[in-house]
C-alpha atoms as one frame of an Amber mdcrd trajectory, in Angstrom:
protein
  68.226  82.740  83.043  68.619  80.626  86.158  66.123  80.884  88.974  66.977
  84.310  90.383  68.266  84.260  93.948  67.254  82.491  97.163  67.134  84.836
 100.163  66.719  83.299 103.628  66.482  85.132 106.948  67.811  82.426 109.283
  66.817  84.394 112.369  63.149  84.365 111.313  63.057  80.966 109.618  65.117
  78.655 111.839  65.508  74.960 111.073  65.960  73.105 114.314  66.054  69.442
 113.312  69.365  67.959 112.078  67.606  66.201 109.217  66.192  69.525 108.045
  69.671  71.047 107.850  71.056  67.985 106.098  68.340  68.189 103.460  68.871
  71.947 103.047  72.644  71.559 102.674  72.181  68.960  99.945  69.669  71.160
  98.137  71.833  74.285  98.339  74.810  72.437  96.837  72.946  71.989  93.540
  70.621  75.014  93.658  70.411  76.658  90.189  70.822  80.154  91.651  72.878
  81.932  94.327  71.716  81.435  97.923  72.030  84.259 100.441  71.602  83.963
 104.197  70.894  86.690 106.729  71.576  85.998 110.401  71.670  82.542 111.958
  74.612  80.755 113.519  77.876  80.199 111.696  77.420  76.452 111.187  74.037
  76.844 109.526  74.974  79.889 107.431  78.003  77.997 106.087  75.765  76.031
 103.712  74.823  79.184 101.766  76.792  80.795  98.925  77.048  84.141 100.670
  76.046  85.734 103.962  74.628  89.269 104.076  75.616  91.553 106.938  72.198
  93.201 107.169  69.043  93.813 105.135  70.719  96.561 103.145  73.480  94.131
 102.214  70.891  91.505 101.354  69.203  93.914  98.961  72.525  94.887  97.361
  73.410  91.261  96.634  69.932  90.540  95.257  70.170  93.592  92.977  73.561
  92.481  91.661  72.250  89.010  90.870  69.205  90.525  89.150  71.455  92.670
  86.928  73.820  89.811  86.060  72.085  86.470  86.692  74.279  84.442  84.324
  77.622  85.599  85.724  76.317  85.378  89.307  75.202  81.780  88.883  78.459
  80.837  87.168  80.401  82.387  90.053  78.685  80.489  92.852  78.800  77.227
  90.888  82.554  77.633  90.453  83.034  78.402  94.147  80.933  75.421  95.257
  82.827  73.088  92.933  86.239  74.560  93.725  86.245  73.451  97.358  86.985
  69.849  96.352  89.207  70.570  93.330  92.985  70.674  92.996  94.577  73.962
  91.928  95.035  72.638  88.389  91.417  71.495  88.153  90.046  74.704  89.667
  92.020  76.863  87.232  90.785  74.831  84.262  87.191  75.141  85.480  87.587
  78.898  85.874  89.120  79.293  82.416  86.333  77.331  80.748  83.623  79.334
  82.519  85.327  82.697  81.936  85.808  81.946  78.239  82.188  80.860  77.892
  80.921  84.051  79.550  82.904  86.130  77.050  80.405  85.024  74.419  77.402
  85.721  76.663  74.892  88.602  76.569  75.997  90.210  79.846  79.603  90.647
  78.743  78.369  91.685  75.306  76.304  94.464  76.876  79.278  95.679  78.921
  81.558  95.552  75.882  79.093  97.562  73.792  79.184 100.337  76.386  82.975
 100.402  76.751  85.044 102.759  74.627  88.570 101.616  73.911  91.314 104.169
  74.362  94.689 104.424  72.681  97.344 102.990  75.002  99.675 105.558  76.582
 103.260 105.570  75.386 105.459 103.068  77.214 108.607 101.647  75.676 109.842
  99.597  78.615 109.056  95.873  79.159 105.801  95.286  81.048 107.633  93.156
  83.635 111.060  93.800  85.090 113.105  91.004  86.719 116.211  91.676  88.831
 118.282  89.073  90.635 120.477  89.826  93.631 122.079  86.769  95.172 119.374
  84.202  95.839 116.540  86.743  95.580 114.574  87.528  92.430 112.483  90.698
  92.392 109.722  90.718  89.790 108.139  94.107  89.137 104.951  94.827  87.211
 106.037  97.890  85.253 103.192  99.722  83.509 102.795 102.581  85.996 101.093
 104.828  83.418  98.235 102.250  83.328  98.388 101.481  87.063  99.945  98.144
  86.047  96.828  96.968  84.223  97.296  93.280  83.473  97.727  93.185  79.695
  98.521  90.234  77.431 102.092  91.515  77.205 102.377  91.627  80.996 100.824
  88.154  81.354 103.242  86.601  78.868 106.276  88.353  80.348 105.306  87.357
  83.897 104.849  83.737  82.817 108.257  83.751  81.156 109.952  84.992  84.331
 108.017  82.615  86.592 108.774  79.589  84.411 112.466  80.196  85.074 111.843
  80.844  88.771 109.936  77.585  89.207 112.833  75.578  87.740 115.656  77.512
  89.440 115.720  76.125  92.962 118.736  78.285  93.806 116.265  81.153  94.074
 115.387  81.091  97.750 113.165  84.180  97.628 110.941  85.667  94.930 109.381
  89.088  95.483 106.416  90.230  93.393 105.719  93.974  93.408 104.238  96.776
  91.311 105.798 100.032  90.102 104.038 103.341  90.645 100.838 104.237  92.527
  99.169 100.814  92.323 100.185  97.196  92.542  97.779  96.219  89.755  94.471
  97.751  88.657  93.207  94.496  87.123  92.877  93.327  83.542  93.549  95.887
  80.821  89.964  96.793  79.865  91.043  98.014  76.438  92.033  94.437  75.557
  88.783  92.821  76.708  86.876  91.138  73.893  89.756  91.281  71.404  90.376
  87.535  71.140  88.726  85.858  68.126  86.569  83.313  69.976  86.002  81.735
  73.445  87.789  78.490  72.501  90.979  80.355  71.606  90.638  82.408  74.788
  90.540  79.216  76.867  93.593  77.757  75.122  95.599  80.921  75.792  94.406
  81.253  79.394  94.991  77.592  80.264  98.481  77.421  78.737  99.826  80.841
  79.738  98.644  81.151  83.311 100.717  83.082  85.828  98.500  81.722  88.616
  99.582  78.129  88.022 103.254  79.132  88.070 102.852  81.200  91.232 101.161
  78.247  92.920 104.065  75.993  91.900 106.624  78.142  93.742 104.306  79.782
  96.283 106.410  78.850  99.331 109.221  81.050  97.974 107.091  84.013  96.861
 106.264  87.168  98.797 103.843  89.603  97.193 104.264  93.219  98.284 101.098
  95.091  97.343  99.895  98.670  97.599  97.263 101.021  96.244  94.749  99.454
  93.877  94.711  95.652  94.022  91.813  95.007  91.674  90.862  91.807  89.856
  94.126  90.122  88.860  95.879  92.471  91.306  94.036  90.674  94.110  93.786
  87.183  92.606  97.455  86.581  91.811  98.935  87.669  95.182  96.490  85.306
  96.918  98.468  82.402  95.437 101.702  83.614  97.061 103.022  82.076 100.244
 103.244  85.455 101.951 101.435  88.721 101.187 102.550  92.040 102.673 100.399
  95.122 102.065 100.864  98.814 102.601  98.098 100.539 104.529  96.869 102.229
 101.350  96.065  98.879  99.692  92.482  98.388  98.536  91.111  95.098  97.226
  88.168  94.620  94.847  86.657  92.085  92.421  84.709  93.977  89.693  84.165
  91.196  87.154  80.475  90.417  87.796  79.543  93.942  86.683  81.160  93.085
  83.333  79.204  89.856  83.022  82.271  87.791  83.901  83.812  85.962  86.858
  87.333  86.480  88.234  89.615  85.140  85.510  93.182  85.343  86.843  92.737
  82.419  89.233  90.685  84.222  91.863  87.933  81.612  92.168  90.727  79.242
  93.245  93.162  81.411  95.224  90.893  83.778  97.145  88.493  81.179  98.646
  91.491  79.236  99.942  92.485  82.299 101.913  89.154  83.785 103.012  86.498
  81.145 102.225  83.972  80.946  99.416  81.304  83.061 101.139  83.503  86.121
 101.559  84.807  85.612  98.021  81.220  85.519  96.737  80.358  88.633  98.752
  83.289  90.566  97.274  82.445  89.488  93.727  78.674  89.955  93.922  78.770
  93.352  95.631  81.871  94.688  93.880  82.768  96.470  97.111  86.367  97.104
  98.130  88.009  96.247 101.418  90.968  97.959 103.047  94.211  96.460 104.296
  92.960  96.079 107.870  89.948  94.045 106.738  92.108  92.006 104.363  94.417
  91.164 107.269  91.527  90.202 109.561  90.099  87.927 106.869  93.443  86.308
 105.988  93.702  87.691 102.467  97.044  89.242 103.425  99.537  88.157 106.071
 100.956  91.452 107.263 100.547  95.216 106.953 103.825  96.902 106.235 105.042
  99.380 108.832 104.940 103.027 107.775 108.190 104.136 106.142
């Protein structure tokens, strides 16, 4: 499955001639495996898929790729390709790859080990929309599930955003989450319930909140807090302005499920923090806090206490 992973210590294996770097850059662009650099200057490291902080980080990335070679390769290929793609094209690419991986052995293994639970009682709509003057506040409202992004929530959010995109009298759109978390990611109890990958792609490509958020991004402020996992990180990254509470934590867990980010993250997150940091987050599965997110450009401001 692929060719494993290419690990290069740039401090110990420097390439000094311009033609050497040109040849390496061209090779890395089509390499059939993730490439990881350690050390070296910024310009040279930029040709790699991900940069490790130290040897421990290098080993962690290599171990992740070894566990999930198919998803890891698909991720870096999407990120390489996405740099030159429009938002529409990048979202289509992501949907096709995500749907394909749902029929793969890595996702199948994760699914076999996951026990579905009965959903907790919740009679309210999954998304609440309230207009006051020229401001629309859109609230993800499944607090008992930490606002897990279900099919119901996706469809309801798309319905609200379709109106918001067309209604230019709305000068401000605020996206927030009810309860302890902004959004804990996709609802795991719904994973693998669609009949086939082709149907999954049709649904994802025609009911995509990411595309609608991108269409009105200049008017949207995301206010995030607590867990911002998977979709809870990917969707706010499309918004024109992202404000986070200090308790916000951001993570991309999809590789461990044999998948790639599927709510638009391979498009939105690299455009805020670059493809290497996006790859690092996805391949390691590590979380970052609000201060790091601000330093990287994933968010625009940390909300003052109180």
